[in-house]
C-alpha positions, -999 to 999 in steps of 0.1 A, spaced: 0 0 0 13 34 -9 21 60 18 3 93 16 23 121 0 8 148 22 -3 134 55 -26 153 78 -12 168 110 -20 149 142 -48 172 152 -81 166 134 -110 191 135 -139 170 122 -170 189 111 -206 178 104 -210 172 67 -235 196 51 -253 194 17 -229 220 3 -199 199 13 -215 169 -4 -222 188 -36 -187 202 -38 -171 168 -34 -197 152 -58 -191 179 -84 -153 176 -81 -156 139 -91 -184 142 -116 -168 168 -139 -137 146 -141 -158 116 -148 -176 134 -176 -144 147 -192 -127 114 -191 -159 97 -202 -158 117 -234 -122 108 -240 -129 71 -234 -159 72 -257 -138 88 -285 -111 62 -281 -137 34 -282 -153 49 -313 -120 49 -330 -118 12 -323 -151 10 -342 -132 17 -374 -109 -13 -366 -135 -38 -377 -127 -28 -413 -90 -34 -408 -92 -64 -385 -122 -80 -402 -142 -83 -370 -180 -88 -372 -202 -61 -359 -214 -83 -331 -178 -91 -320 -168 -54 -322 -199 -44 -302 -190 -69 -274 -154 -57 -274 -164 -20 -273 -189 -26 -244 -163 -46 -224 -136 -19 -230 -160 9 -220 -169 -9 -187 -132 -17 -178 -118 18 -187 -147 36 -171 -144 16 -139 -107 20 -136 -107 57 -144 -137 63 -120 -119 46 -91 -86 65 -99 -104 98 -100 -123 91 -68 -90 83 -51 -78 117 -61 -108 133 -44 -102 115 -12 -73 138 -2 -85 170 -18 -85 204 -3 -118 223 -9 -108 256 8 -129 256 39 -127 218 43 -107 188 33 -117 153 24 -94 126 39 -93 91 52 -86 87 90 -77 55 106 -102 42 131 -71 36 154 -66 74 156 -48 84 176 -23 56 176 -22 36 208 
């Protein structure tokens, strides 16, 4: 497991999550998902032209494209979500805190 690049100080000031916090975190993830989704779709559409070169049937190509879309979208989505988990949103920060905090 990788070590955090910018660990939090020992003191933690937890706040009650509000709808505004939830919307800011959600939007930080969603706009990235939308942008990368467009790029993934363009890449997969380019593969659609490969059936002429590779001689794939339309059914085989459709199955491959759906599989690639699911795999790429899933991997990119998790990677982008991981980026959000240690993000600074100005007045608050999203982070993961061990349940063993503070260390015994």
